[in-house]
Every structure is written in C-alpha cells, then in structure tokens.
C-alpha positions as CSV (number, residue, x, y, z in Angstrom):
1,X,-21.3,43.1,-27.7
2,X,-19.6,42.2,-30.9
3,X,-16.4,40.0,-30.9
4,X,-14.6,43.0,-32.5
5,X,-14.9,46.5,-31.0
6,X,-15.7,48.0,-34.4
7,X,-17.0,47.0,-37.8
8,X,-16.2,48.5,-41.2
9,X,-18.7,47.8,-43.9
10,X,-18.4,48.9,-47.5
11,X,-21.3,48.9,-49.9
12,X,-22.4,50.3,-53.2
13,X,-25.4,52.6,-53.4
14,X,-28.1,52.3,-56.0
15,X,-26.1,54.8,-58.1
16,X,-23.0,52.6,-57.8
17,X,-21.0,54.8,-55.4
18,X,-19.0,53.1,-52.7
19,X,-19.9,54.1,-49.1
20,X,-18.1,52.9,-46.0
21,X,-19.7,52.7,-42.5
22,X,-17.5,52.5,-39.5
23,X,-19.5,51.4,-36.4
24,X,-18.5,51.4,-32.8
25,X,-19.9,48.3,-31.0
26,X,-17.9,47.6,-27.9
27,X,-20.3,46.8,-25.0
28,X,-23.1,48.8,-23.6
29,X,-20.9,51.9,-23.0
30,X,-18.7,51.7,-26.1
31,X,-15.7,52.6,-23.9
32,X,-12.5,53.4,-25.6
33,X,-10.0,51.0,-24.1
34,X,-6.8,50.0,-25.9
35,X,-8.6,47.4,-28.0
36,X,-11.1,50.0,-29.2
37,X,-8.4,52.5,-30.1
38,X,-6.5,49.8,-31.9
39,X,-9.6,48.8,-33.9
40,X,-10.5,52.3,-34.9
41,X,-6.9,53.0,-35.9
42,X,-6.9,49.8,-38.1
43,X,-10.2,50.8,-39.7
44,X,-9.0,54.3,-40.4
45,X,-5.8,52.9,-42.0
46,X,-8.0,50.7,-44.2
47,X,-10.1,53.8,-45.3
48,X,-6.9,55.7,-46.0
49,X,-5.5,52.9,-48.1
50,X,-8.7,52.5,-50.1
51,X,-10.8,55.6,-49.7
52,X,-14.5,55.2,-50.6
53,X,-16.6,58.0,-51.9
54,X,-18.0,58.9,-48.5
55,X,-17.7,57.6,-44.9
56,X,-20.2,57.4,-42.0
57,X,-19.1,56.9,-38.4
58,X,-21.8,55.7,-36.0
59,X,-22.4,53.5,-33.0
60,X,-24.6,50.6,-31.9
61,X,-26.3,50.5,-28.5
62,X,-27.9,53.2,-26.3
63,X,-24.8,55.4,-26.3
64,X,-22.3,56.4,-28.9
65,X,-19.6,56.2,-26.2
66,X,-19.3,56.9,-22.5
67,X,-15.7,57.9,-23.0
68,X,-12.3,56.4,-22.4
69,X,-11.6,53.4,-20.1
70,X,-9.6,55.2,-17.4
71,X,-7.3,52.1,-17.1
72,X,-5.7,53.4,-20.3
73,X,-4.2,56.3,-18.3
74,X,-3.2,54.5,-15.2
75,X,0.5,54.8,-14.3
76,X,1.7,56.6,-17.4
77,X,4.7,58.9,-17.2
78,X,4.7,62.3,-18.8
79,X,6.7,60.9,-21.8
80,X,4.4,57.9,-22.2
81,X,1.3,60.2,-22.0
82,X,2.7,62.5,-24.6
83,X,3.5,59.6,-26.9
84,X,0.0,58.2,-26.5
85,X,-1.5,61.5,-27.7
86,X,0.9,61.8,-30.6
87,X,0.0,58.3,-31.7
88,X,-3.8,58.9,-31.5
89,X,-3.4,62.1,-33.6
90,X,-1.3,60.2,-36.1
91,X,-3.5,57.1,-36.2
92,X,-7.0,58.5,-35.9
93,X,-7.7,62.2,-35.8
94,X,-5.4,63.4,-38.6
95,X,-6.1,60.6,-41.0
96,X,-9.8,61.0,-40.6
97,X,-9.5,64.7,-41.5
98,X,-7.2,63.9,-44.4
99,X,-9.6,61.4,-46.1
100,X,-10.3,62.7,-49.6
101,X,-14.0,62.3,-49.3
102,X,-16.8,63.6,-47.0
103,X,-16.9,62.1,-43.5
104,X,-20.1,62.2,-41.5
105,X,-20.6,61.4,-37.8
106,X,-24.0,60.3,-36.4
107,X,-24.5,60.8,-32.7
108,X,-27.7,59.2,-31.5
109,X,-26.9,59.2,-27.7
110,X,-24.3,60.1,-25.2
111,X,-21.0,61.1,-26.9
112,X,-18.1,61.7,-24.5
113,X,-14.4,62.4,-24.6
114,X,-12.7,60.3,-27.4
115,X,-15.9,59.7,-29.3
116,X,-16.7,63.4,-29.2
117,X,-13.1,64.3,-30.3
118,X,-13.3,61.9,-33.2
119,X,-16.6,63.4,-34.3
120,X,-14.9,66.8,-34.3
121,X,-12.4,65.4,-36.8
122,X,-15.2,64.6,-39.2
123,X,-16.6,67.0,-41.8
124,X,-20.2,67.0,-40.7
125,X,-21.8,66.0,-37.4
126,X,-25.5,65.0,-37.2
127,X,-27.2,64.4,-33.9
128,X,-30.4,62.8,-32.6
129,X,-32.6,64.8,-30.2
130,X,-31.5,62.7,-27.3
131,X,-27.8,63.0,-28.0
132,X,-25.6,64.7,-25.4
133,X,-22.0,65.7,-25.7
134,X,-19.2,66.3,-23.2
135,X,-15.5,66.5,-22.8
136,X,-15.3,65.4,-19.1
137,X,-11.6,64.7,-18.7
138,X,-11.5,67.0,-15.7
139,X,-12.9,64.2,-13.6
140,X,-9.5,62.5,-13.8
141,X,-7.4,65.7,-13.9
142,X,-6.9,65.7,-17.7
143,X,-7.7,68.0,-20.5
144,X,-8.9,66.6,-23.8
145,X,-5.9,65.9,-25.9
146,X,-7.1,64.3,-29.2
147,X,-7.8,67.7,-30.6
148,X,-11.1,68.4,-28.9
149,X,-10.5,71.9,-27.5
150,X,-9.0,73.4,-30.6
151,X,-11.6,71.9,-32.9
152,X,-14.4,73.1,-30.6
153,X,-12.9,76.5,-30.7
154,X,-12.9,76.5,-34.5
155,X,-16.6,75.5,-34.6
156,X,-18.0,77.4,-31.5
157,X,-15.4,80.0,-30.5
158,X,-12.7,79.9,-27.9
159,X,-14.9,81.0,-25.0
160,X,-17.4,78.2,-25.6
161,X,-14.5,75.7,-25.9
162,X,-13.1,76.7,-22.6
163,X,-16.5,76.6,-20.9
164,X,-17.3,73.1,-22.2
165,X,-13.9,71.7,-21.2
166,X,-13.4,73.4,-17.9
167,X,-16.9,72.7,-16.5
168,X,-17.0,69.1,-17.8
169,X,-20.7,69.6,-18.2
170,X,-22.9,67.7,-20.7
171,X,-24.6,69.7,-23.5
172,X,-27.7,68.6,-25.5
173,X,-27.9,68.3,-29.2
174,X,-29.9,71.5,-29.8
175,X,-27.4,73.5,-27.8
176,X,-24.5,72.0,-29.8
177,X,-26.4,72.9,-33.0
178,X,-26.9,76.5,-31.8
179,X,-23.2,76.8,-31.1
180,X,-22.3,75.5,-34.6
181,X,-20.7,72.2,-33.3
182,X,-23.5,70.0,-34.6
183,X,-24.7,70.7,-38.2
184,X,-28.2,69.4,-37.8
185,X,-30.5,67.5,-35.4
186,X,-32.8,64.8,-36.8
187,X,-35.4,62.6,-35.1
188,X,-33.9,59.5,-36.9
189,X,-30.3,60.5,-37.1
190,X,-29.1,57.2,-38.4
191,X,-31.4,57.3,-41.4
192,X,-30.6,60.9,-42.0
193,X,-26.9,60.3,-41.8
194,X,-27.1,57.4,-44.2
195,X,-29.1,59.4,-46.6
196,X,-26.6,62.3,-46.5
197,X,-23.6,60.0,-46.9
198,X,-25.2,58.4,-50.0
199,X,-26.0,61.8,-51.4
200,X,-22.5,63.0,-50.9
201,X,-21.1,59.8,-52.4
202,X,-23.1,60.4,-55.5
203,X,-21.6,63.9,-55.9
204,X,-18.2,65.2,-57.2
205,X,-15.9,63.6,-54.6
206,X,-12.8,65.0,-56.4
207,X,-14.2,68.5,-55.8
208,X,-15.1,67.6,-52.2
209,X,-11.5,66.6,-51.6
210,X,-10.4,70.0,-53.0
211,X,-12.8,71.7,-50.7
212,X,-11.3,69.9,-47.7
213,X,-7.8,70.9,-48.8
214,X,-8.8,74.6,-49.0
215,X,-10.5,74.5,-45.7
216,X,-7.5,72.7,-44.1
217,X,-5.2,75.4,-45.5
218,X,-7.4,78.1,-43.9
219,X,-7.3,76.2,-40.6
220,X,-3.5,76.1,-40.6
221,X,-2.7,79.5,-42.0
222,X,-5.8,81.6,-42.4
223,X,-7.5,83.2,-45.5
224,X,-4.2,84.2,-47.0
225,X,-2.8,80.7,-47.0
226,X,-6.0,79.3,-48.3
227,X,-6.0,81.8,-51.2
228,X,-2.4,80.7,-52.0
229,X,-3.3,77.1,-52.5
230,X,-6.8,77.5,-54.0
231,X,-5.7,78.3,-57.6
232,X,-3.6,75.1,-57.9
233,X,-6.0,72.8,-56.0
234,X,-9.1,74.1,-57.8
235,X,-7.3,74.4,-61.2
236,X,-6.5,70.7,-61.1
237,X,-10.2,69.9,-61.2
238,X,-10.4,71.1,-64.8
239,X,-8.5,68.0,-65.9
240,X,-10.8,65.6,-63.9
241,X,-13.3,63.4,-65.6
242,X,-15.9,64.6,-63.0
243,X,-15.7,68.2,-64.1
244,X,-15.4,67.5,-67.8
245,X,-18.4,65.1,-67.7
246,X,-20.5,67.5,-65.6
247,X,-19.8,70.5,-67.8
248,X,-20.8,68.4,-70.9
249,X,-23.9,67.1,-69.2
250,X,-24.9,70.6,-68.0
251,X,-24.6,72.0,-71.6
252,X,-26.4,69.1,-73.2
253,X,-29.0,68.1,-70.6
254,X,-29.2,70.9,-68.1
255,X,-28.1,71.0,-64.4
256,X,-28.3,68.0,-62.1
257,X,-27.8,65.3,-64.8
258,X,-24.1,64.5,-64.3
259,X,-22.9,61.1,-62.9
260,X,-19.6,61.4,-61.0
261,X,-17.1,58.6,-60.9
262,X,-13.8,60.2,-59.6
263,X,-12.4,59.8,-56.2
C-alpha cells in the first residue's frame, strides 16, 4: 500500500504530448474512505488547473476498488448525506467530465460503487476480461449517488440501469461491453489503455474538447440544444493552430501528417 492513496504522474510521449496517469493505490481493496476521496479530489483539481492532452485513470492491485468504506456513511443526517453527495459531484464527477481532453478509465478487476461511478464520468472505459462491475449500494440501504444510475441509463438504457442498481448484482466485462457501458475488452487492458491515451494525446485535443462540449450539450438538453451550440463551438476551431496546421499539412503532404500542439 502506498503512503498516499493515489498517485498522479505526468509524462511526455515520444511525440512530445503530455499525458497524466491517475492511479488508485490504497491497500488490497482500494476502498474509498475519506482519505481516498480527498486524494482523488486533489488530483482532479490539479488536472483541472493544468490540463494535459489526455488522462488515464487506473488502479494498482488485484481490484480497481471494492467500493466505499461504509464508515464514511455512519451516523450521517439527511442534510449531511446530501452535502456529501453535492461535494463529490463538485470535486470529482463533474470536473472529470469537464476536463478539456480525453479521459480513459482502465478496469482490470473488480470495480464497485464509487470507482464504477468515477469510470462512468470518463469518456472511454476499457476493461480486462476478468473485470467485474457493480453498484451494490443496496447492501447498506443506499442508491448510488455520484451519478451512476443516470450515466448508466445514458450508456445502457434506463431499464438496464434500474436492473443493475436494484439487484446489486455483479456484471462481467463482456456483458458491460454488450450493453454499451464498456467501450472495449482487452487481454492486457493497462497496455491497451496507455496506448489509446497516448494516441489521443497526439491528436487534436482542441477538437476533442469541442466534441465533449457538444456531447455535454446533448446530455443536458437533447439534439436541439447540441445543435444550438455546435456552430459557435466548432466555428472557434477554425482559428486554432491545430486546425490551420492540419489543413496546411493535409494540402501539402496528404492526410495523417499533422502534428497537434493545442490544448
């Protein structure tokens, strides 16, 4: 077990693009106690203050996380419970979604409750063949409240979201892929995730950020709202060095030759 519940490492790829890797490393179960929540929130604040070109979330140990340390919930009043959820949205879930770069989650093993909900705030979820997922809050009389049910409904449909939450069952990686929750299953998910993150970091991050804004608009207001903001969001790309350089490279050298630097 590391002295600190998480680590945040930044490095430059061979192409010179900065990637950040946020790793959970908090004992054999990677339980989300208050120290873990605080560490993740601090790391997310660091990423928000200095966004890299892509982010990878992963975990050390046999499991990604066995869930939340139930001591966090003990004795809370309704007001205190509501404030806890508000804070977790404000400090973790929403800032992850708002990062102006691709965010990839790698699940190699058991991924429960808070860790699963955090993965659902990421752009892309990759899983290993032994990964299992669950929102098992029913065992303590709770419902997932860091955004899990609604984000599951977005990816898999409302019926699947209710099934997964109400039963509290565990679901394997392939089932999650079939449902659209997991994007892909890889034998070596850590290597696959790092390769994907480096590939995304080498791409047009400014355009990726615009894609995230358009999708976020659809999530909050449907197709009509997304259409309303697309013209301005996408139009701004024409003044970016990324687009201008890529267009010039395409015309002079053909497709796939551009080097992107914006973020």
